[in-house]
C-alpha positions in Angstrom: -38.5 -4.5 -27.5 -35.3 -2.8 -26.7 -32.5 -5.0 -25.2 -30.9 -1.8 -23.7 -30.4 -2.3 -20.0 -31.4 0.4 -17.4 -28.7 2.4 -16.2 -28.1 3.8 -12.6 -25.6 6.6 -11.8 -23.0 6.4 -9.0 -21.8 9.8 -8.2 -18.2 10.2 -7.0 -18.0 13.6 -5.1 -14.3 13.6 -5.2 -11.5 12.8 -7.6 -9.4 9.7 -7.1 -5.9 10.9 -6.0 -6.9 14.0 -7.9 -7.5 12.1 -11.1 -10.6 11.5 -13.0 -10.3 7.8 -12.6 -13.9 6.8 -12.4 -15.6 9.4 -14.7 -17.7 7.7 -17.2 -16.7 4.1 -16.0 -19.4 1.5 -16.7 -20.2 -1.5 -14.4 -21.8 -3.8 -17.0 -20.0 -7.2 -16.5 -21.6 -8.5 -13.3 -24.2 -10.8 -14.7 -26.9 -8.2 -13.7 -30.0 -7.2 -15.7 -28.9 -3.6 -15.4 -25.7 -1.4 -15.5 -24.2 1.4 -13.5 -22.2 4.4 -14.7 -19.9 6.1 -12.4 -19.6 10.0 -12.8 -18.1 13.0 -11.1 -21.0 15.0 -12.7 -22.7 16.6 -9.7 -25.8 17.5 -11.8 -26.5 13.8 -11.5 -26.8 14.1 -7.5 -30.5 14.1 -7.3 -30.9 10.9 -9.4 -28.1 9.0 -7.4 -28.7 7.2 -4.1 -25.0 6.5 -3.4 -22.4 9.2 -3.2 -18.7 8.0 -3.1 -16.0 9.8 -1.6 -12.2 8.9 -1.9 -10.7 9.4 1.5 -7.4 10.9 0.4 -9.5 13.6 -1.6 -11.8 14.2 1.2 -12.5 18.0 1.8 -14.9 18.8 4.8 -15.4 22.1 3.2 -16.8 20.8 0.0 -19.7 18.3 0.9 -23.3 17.6 -0.4 -26.1 18.6 1.8 -25.6 16.8 5.2 -29.3 16.9 5.7 -29.8 14.3 3.0 -27.8 11.9 4.9 -29.5 12.4 8.3 -33.0 12.2 6.3 -31.8 8.9 4.8 -32.2 10.3 1.3 -28.6 9.5 0.3 -26.0 6.9 1.4 -22.3 8.0 1.5 -19.8 5.4 0.6 -16.3 5.7 1.8 -13.4 4.5 -0.6 -9.9 3.9 0.2 -7.0 1.7 -0.8 -4.8 3.3 2.1 -4.8 2.7 5.8 -7.3 4.7 7.7 -6.2 8.3 8.3 -6.1 9.3 12.0 -8.4 12.1 11.3 -11.1 9.9 10.0 -12.8 9.6 13.3 -14.2 13.1 12.8 -16.2 12.1 9.9 -16.5 8.3 9.6 -20.1 8.3 11.2 -21.5 10.0 8.2 -20.9 7.1 6.0 -23.2 4.0 5.5 -21.0 1.9 3.4 -17.3 0.9 3.1 -15.4 0.4 -0.3 -11.9 -0.7 0.8 -9.3 -3.4 0.9 -10.7 -4.7 4.2 -12.6 -8.0 3.9 -15.3 -6.9 6.3 -16.0 -3.9 3.8 -19.3 -3.9 2.2 -17.6 -3.6 -1.2 -14.2 -5.4 -1.0 -11.4 -3.9 -3.2 -8.3 -5.9 -2.5 -5.1 -5.2 -4.3 -5.3 -8.4 -6.1 -7.4 -9.9 -9.0 -9.7 -12.8 -8.3 -10.8 -15.5 -10.6 -8.7 -17.1 -13.2 -9.8 -15.3 -16.3 -7.1 -12.6 -16.0 -3.3 -13.6 -16.6 -2.7 -11.4 -13.5 -5.3 -13.2 -11.3 -3.7 -14.1 -8.0 -4.4 -17.8 -8.5 -2.4 -17.7 -11.8 0.4 -15.7 -10.4 1.0 -18.2 -7.5 0.7 -21.2 -9.9 3.4 -20.0 -12.2 6.7 -21.9 -11.9 9.3 -19.4 -10.5 10.7 -17.2 -13.5 14.1 -18.2 -12.6 15.3 -21.7 -11.4 17.0 -22.2 -8.2 20.2 -23.0 -10.2 20.0 -19.6 -12.0 19.4 -17.7 -8.6 22.5 -19.3 -7.2 24.5 -18.2 -10.1 23.2 -14.6 -9.6 24.1 -14.8 -6.0 27.7 -15.3 -7.3 27.8 -13.4 -10.6 25.2 -10.7 -10.6 22.5 -10.1 -13.2 24.7 -10.6 -16.2 28.1 -10.0 -17.6 27.6 -6.1 -17.7 26.3 -6.0 -14.1 28.4 -8.8 -12.5 28.3 -7.7 -8.9 27.2 -10.6 -6.7 23.4 -10.3 -5.5 22.4 -10.3 -1.9 19.9 -13.1 -0.9 17.3 -10.5 -0.2 15.9 -7.5 -2.3 13.9 -4.6 -1.3 12.2 -2.1 -3.6 11.0 0.9 -1.5 9.7 4.4 -2.4 10.3 6.4 0.8 11.5 6.4 4.4 8.2 7.8 5.8 6.3 4.6 6.7 4.2 5.1 9.7 5.1 1.8 11.2 8.9 2.5 10.8 9.6 -0.4 8.6 12.9 1.2 7.5 14.1 1.1 11.1 13.7 -2.7 11.0 15.3 -3.2 7.8 18.2 -1.1 8.8 18.6 -3.6 11.6 18.1 -6.6 9.3 21.0 -5.3 7.2 23.5 -6.0 10.3 22.8 -9.8 10.0 22.2 -10.4 6.3 22.9 -8.7 3.0 20.0 -6.8 1.5 20.0 -5.2 -1.9 17.9 -2.1 -1.6 16.5 -0.1 -4.6 14.6 3.1 -4.5 14.5 6.1 -2.5 15.1 4.9 1.1 18.6 3.6 2.1 19.5 2.6 -1.5 22.6 0.6 -1.8 22.4 -0.6 -5.3 21.6 1.2 -8.6 18.7 0.0 -10.5 19.7 -2.5 -13.1 19.6 -2.5 -16.8 19.1 -5.4 -19.0 21.8 -6.9 -21.1 21.5 -4.2 -23.7 22.8 -1.8 -21.2 20.1 0.8 -22.1 16.7 -0.6 -21.1 16.0 -0.6 -17.2 14.6 -3.8 -15.9 11.0 -3.8 -14.7 10.4 -4.2 -11.0 9.1 -7.8 -11.2 12.0 -8.7 -13.6 14.5 -7.2 -11.1 12.7 -9.2 -8.1 12.7 -12.3 -10.1 16.6 -12.6 -9.7 16.4 -12.9 -6.0 15.8 -15.8 -3.5 13.8 -13.5 -1.1 11.8 -10.4 -1.3 10.8 -8.0 1.3 7.1 -7.4 1.1 6.8 -5.1 4.1 3.8 -2.9 4.3 4.1 0.7 5.5 1.1 0.1 7.9 0.0 -2.7 10.0 -3.7 -3.0 9.4 -6.0 -6.1 9.1 -6.1 -7.3 5.5 -3.8 -4.5 4.3 -1.8 -6.4 1.8 -0.7 -4.6 -1.4 1.3 -5.0 -4.6 4.5 -5.7 -2.6 3.3 -9.3 -2.0 1.9 -9.6 -5.5 5.4 -8.7 -6.9 7.2 -11.5 -5.0 4.4 -14.1 -5.8 4.3 -13.3 -9.4 8.0 -14.0 -10.0 8.8 -16.8 -7.5 10.8 -14.9 -5.0 9.9 -16.1 -1.4 8.1 -13.3 0.3 9.2 -12.0 3.6 6.1 -10.2 4.9 5.0 -7.8 7.5 1.6 -6.1 7.6 -1.6 -7.7 9.1 -1.4 -10.3 12.0 -3.3 -12.7 9.9 -2.0 -13.4 6.4 -4.2 -16.6 5.8 -6.2 -15.1 3.0 -3.0 -14.4 1.3 -1.0 -17.6 1.8 -1.1 -20.1 -1.2 0.8 -22.9 0.5 1.7 -24.3 3.9 5.2 -23.0 3.2 4.9 -19.9 0.9 5.5 -16.8 2.9 8.0 -15.9 5.8 6.3 -13.7 8.4 8.3 -11.4 10.5 6.1 -12.0 13.5 7.1 -15.6 13.5 10.6 -14.6 14.4 10.1 -11.5 16.4 13.5 -9.7 15.6 15.7 -8.9 12.6 18.5 -11.0 13.9 16.3 -14.3 14.3 14.7 -13.6 10.8 18.1 -13.4 9.3 19.2 -16.6 10.6 16.4 -18.3 9.2 16.9 -16.8 5.8 20.7 -17.7 5.9 19.7 -21.2 6.6 17.4 -21.3 3.5 19.9 -19.5 1.4 22.6 -22.1 2.2 20.2 -25.2 1.9 18.6 -25.6 -1.5 16.3 -28.4 -0.3 14.9 -26.2 2.5 14.5 -23.3 0.2 12.7 -25.5 -2.3 10.0 -26.3 0.2 8.7 -22.7 -0.1 8.1 -23.3 -3.8 6.3 -26.6 -3.6 2.8 -25.1 -4.1 3.8 -23.9 -7.6 3.5 -25.9 -10.8 6.7 -27.6 -12.0 8.4 -26.4 -15.1 7.4 -28.5 -18.1 7.8 -28.1 -22.0 4.2 -27.0 -22.0 4.6 -24.0 -19.7 8.0 -22.8 -20.9 9.3 -21.7 -24.3 12.4 -22.9 -26.3 14.6 -20.5 -24.2 13.3 -21.8 -20.9 11.0 -18.8 -20.2 7.7 -19.4 -18.4 4.7 -18.8 -20.5 3.3 -16.2 -18.2 0.5 -15.2 -20.7 -0.7 -18.9 -20.9 -2.0 -19.7 -17.4 -3.9 -22.6 -18.6 -0.4 -24.3 -19.0 0.4 -24.3 -15.3 -2.8 -23.8 -13.3 -4.8 -27.0 -14.1 -4.3 -28.6 -10.7 -4.4 -25.6 -8.5 -7.0 -27.0 -6.1 -4.5 -29.8 -5.2 -1.6 -27.5 -4.8 -3.2 -24.4 -3.1 -4.7 -24.2 0.4 -8.4 -24.4 0.5 -8.9 -21.1 2.4 -6.8 -19.3 -0.1 -8.9 -20.8 -3.0 -12.0 -19.9 -1.2 -11.2 -16.4 -1.3 -9.8 -15.8 -4.7 -11.4 -18.5 -7.0 -14.2 -16.2 -8.1 -14.5 -14.4 -11.4 -16.6 -11.3 -11.8 -19.4 -12.7 -13.8 -21.4 -13.3 -10.7 -20.8 -16.9 -10.3 -17.9 -18.8 -8.7 -15.7 -21.1 -10.7 -17.3 -24.5 -11.4 -17.9 -26.2 -8.0 -16.1 -23.8 -5.7 -19.2 -23.2 -3.5 -19.3 -27.1 -2.7 -15.6 -27.0 -2.2 -15.5 -24.5 0.7 -13.0 -25.2 3.4 -14.4 -26.2 6.9 -14.5 -22.7 8.2 -15.3 -21.1 4.9 -18.9 -20.7 5.3 -18.3 -18.6 8.5 -15.1 -16.8 7.5 -15.8 -16.0 3.8 -17.3 -12.6 3.1 -17.5 -13.1 -0.8 -21.3 -13.8 -0.9 -23.0 -10.4 -0.8 -26.3 -9.0 -1.8 -27.5 -12.4 -3.1 -24.8 -12.9 -5.7 -21.0 -13.7 -5.6 -18.2 -11.6 -7.0 -14.5 -11.6 -6.3 -12.8 -9.3 -3.5 -11.2 -7.1 -6.2 -12.2 -3.7 -7.8 -14.5 -5.2 -10.5 -16.4 -7.3 -7.7 -16.6 -4.1 -5.4 -18.1 -2.2 -8.2 -20.6 -4.9 -9.0 -21.7 -5.1 -5.3 -22.0 -1.3 -5.2 -24.0 -1.3 -8.5 -26.4 -3.8 -6.9 -26.9 -1.5 -3.9 -27.4 1.6 -6.0 -30.1 -0.1 -8.0 -31.9 -1.6 -5.0 -31.9 1.7 -3.1 -33.2 3.5 -6.3 -36.0 1.0 -7.0 -37.1 0.7 -3.3 -36.0 -2.8 -3.0 -33.9 -1.7 -0.2 -34.1 1.2 2.2 -31.4 3.3 3.8 -31.1 2.4 7.4 -30.4 5.7 9.6 -28.8 3.6 12.3 -26.3 1.9 9.9 -23.2 3.9 10.1 -19.5 3.1 9.9 -17.7 2.8 13.2 -14.2 3.9 14.1 -11.6 1.6 12.4 -9.4 0.1 15.0 -7.9 -2.6 12.9 -4.6 -0.9 12.7 -1.4 -1.0 14.9 0.7 2.2 14.5 4.4 2.7 15.1 5.4 -0.9 15.3 9.0 -0.6 14.7 9.6 2.6 16.5 12.2 1.3 19.0 14.4 4.1 20.5 17.5 2.2 19.7 16.6 1.7 16.1 15.6 5.1 15.5 18.9 6.3 16.8 20.8 3.9 14.7 18.9 5.1 11.6 19.5 8.8 12.3 23.1 8.8 14.0 24.0 12.3 13.0 20.6 13.9 14.0 21.0 11.9 17.2 24.5 13.3 17.9 23.3 16.8 17.1 20.4 16.4 19.5 22.8 15.1 22.3 25.0 18.2 21.8 22.2 20.5 22.0 20.8 18.8 25.1 24.1 18.9 26.7 24.5 22.6 26.1 21.0 23.2 27.3 21.8 21.2 30.7 25.0 23.1 31.1 23.2 26.4 30.8 20.5 25.5 33.1 22.3 23.6 35.8 25.7 25.3 36.4 26.5 28.7 37.6 29.1 29.2 35.0 26.5 28.2 32.4 24.0 30.6 33.7 26.7 33.3 33.8 27.4 32.7 30.1 23.8 32.6 29.2 23.1 36.0 31.1 26.1 37.6 29.3 25.0 36.3 26.0 21.5 37.5 26.5 22.7 41.0 27.6 25.1 41.1 24.4 22.1 40.2 22.1 19.9 42.9 23.7 22.8 45.5 23.3 23.1 44.5 19.7 19.4 44.8 19.1 19.5 48.3 20.7 22.3 49.3 18.5 20.7 47.9 15.4 17.4 49.9 16.4 19.4 53.2 16.8 21.4 52.6 13.5 18.1 51.9 11.6 16.6 55.1 13.0 19.6 57.2 12.0 19.5 55.8 8.5 15.8 56.7 8.1 16.7 60.2 9.3 19.5 60.3 6.7 17.4 59.1 3.9 14.7 61.6 4.6 17.2 64.4 4.7 18.6 63.5 1.2 15.0 63.0 -0.1 14.1 66.6 1.0 17.3 68.1 -0.5 16.5 66.4 -3.9 13.0 67.8 -3.7 14.3 71.3 -3.1 12.0 71.7 -0.2 14.5 71.6 2.6 14.4 74.4 5.0 17.0 75.3 7.6 
């Protein structure tokens, strides 16, 4: 008898950010008695029951037959790791399932890795001792990264790719800089060059850079429920205290009672800066934000004092005692289909109501692998008839985002002073023209001059055409007097 598991196709109708990321990907590590294969091969359309679309690659002019959705022959799945697009209201009702970062999704694909098997699992990252001691960070504050880059570090670092965030986070950080020093790297308000290592040649990795700082701005570009990205992971991985802004509720992502600093708790850049300054100047108060982490020991550091980040077993043994129950409830699940040890008996008081990790009769973590496992289960059940497509089940409009949070007029003006000055000058000229007799006179005279110039240009153009025609006729020998 063959041990080959039956395989079910999952068709991706779109690429993923214009890449073939999911082509040929197997979902075979879920503890299920069957596998699923992801493909962009549209010839598999008739075999598949679920059709996946990546929202950023959505093209309304390139769709499979809509009638198959209306007749409940196919289920469409909306995949995205980004905030909902404003135009999604036009097509959201075509979809049955959601495959996103949101914890109310059918298939949860958060930015973090669940369980403890991977060295990059979130529980392992937050259990690490800080990669640099507080004594080292205080030295960096005074003397920079190293002898070859000895300019003192600010207490706060920010790595940012652009100044086009929909919520206007750059406006807020521009205000924050008035009250506390912030070292900014990247393509939005950079004030410091990306550092190199001691060899003077190799650039530091982003996490390596962030590890030298006391605080790191983990500010999302949108304010949506559960939209928490690699920005927070970067800070938690290295032992910098994250200063966060994103969803209103960070409880799923908060490992300790004091572990993150949320902008909303202070309400203004000035008050936030005051708090950061207090912590920067008080080592004991700052250390309170690191107590959820394992302490440095001879077992979890090497002879040079570097944390053994690839050996999480040396620092995550007592994670349940150090980390908040709700945090562990959400992340202590590997992708084998079973929770770690006795996690299900260890749920926090509200875990049974708030946790959305138990789906489709088995448990997987809220990461990409877990999402693919849950998707595979649905693909199989729909194909074999163990589940039917409910025609009334359609995704509602996503209302979980707050847009333009930091778009305060005074902050925008402060961020764009020259454009603001230019706009004021233009407005003043316009008002002068519209509201004063002298201005109207100037405007009338200017308009008449423009019209006269256009008329002269028209006449000159006509004469040139006549001249060119005359010369052409002479050259051809066909000119007649």
